C-alpha positions in Angstrom: 138.5 -149.8 -59.2 140.2 -152.1 -56.8 142.8 -151.2 -54.3 145.2 -148.5 -55.6 149.0 -148.8 -55.6 151.2 -145.8 -55.9 154.1 -146.4 -58.4 156.9 -144.5 -59.9 157.6 -145.2 -63.6 160.0 -143.9 -66.2 158.3 -143.3 -69.6 159.4 -141.9 -72.9 158.3 -138.2 -72.8 157.3 -138.1 -76.5 155.2 -141.3 -76.1 153.5 -139.8 -73.0 152.9 -136.5 -74.7 151.4 -138.2 -77.8 149.1 -140.4 -75.7 147.9 -137.4 -73.7 147.4 -135.4 -76.8 145.4 -138.1 -78.5 143.3 -139.0 -75.4 143.0 -135.6 -73.7 143.8 -137.4 -70.4 146.2 -136.7 -67.7 149.3 -138.7 -66.9 147.7 -141.1 -64.4 144.7 -141.7 -66.5 146.8 -142.4 -69.6 148.8 -145.0 -67.7 145.6 -146.6 -66.3 144.1 -146.7 -69.8 147.2 -148.3 -71.1 147.1 -151.0 -68.4 143.5 -151.6 -69.2 144.3 -152.0 -72.9 147.0 -154.5 -72.2 144.7 -156.5 -69.9 141.9 -156.5 -72.5 144.3 -157.5 -75.3 145.5 -160.5 -73.3 141.9 -161.5 -72.4 141.0 -161.4 -76.1 144.0 -163.5 -77.0 142.9 -166.1 -74.4 139.3 -166.2 -75.8 140.6 -166.5 -79.4 142.4 -169.7 -78.4 139.0 -171.3 -77.9 137.8 -170.4 -81.4 136.5 -173.5 -83.2 136.9 -175.6 -80.0 133.6 -174.8 -78.3 130.3 -175.9 -79.9 127.5 -173.4 -79.2 124.0 -174.2 -80.2 121.3 -171.5 -79.7 117.6 -171.6 -80.6 116.8 -168.0 -81.3 113.1 -168.6 -81.2 113.2 -170.0 -77.6 115.6 -167.2 -76.5 113.1 -164.6 -77.8 110.2 -166.3 -75.9 112.2 -166.3 -72.7 111.9 -162.5 -72.3 
């Protein structure tokens, strides 16, 4: 984890309770997991933009020999 920043947020109590119930995590960890999920989703969206635009050629045999 990088440098930490203390924040104050206002969240829907039902949403927080549901997220905690599903995950079994505390408040701070639920918020961290949510932030990670948003970052991962955005990263995936960026990668998907490249679909069909990058030509990738692999020789499986030579990759296996490279062990």
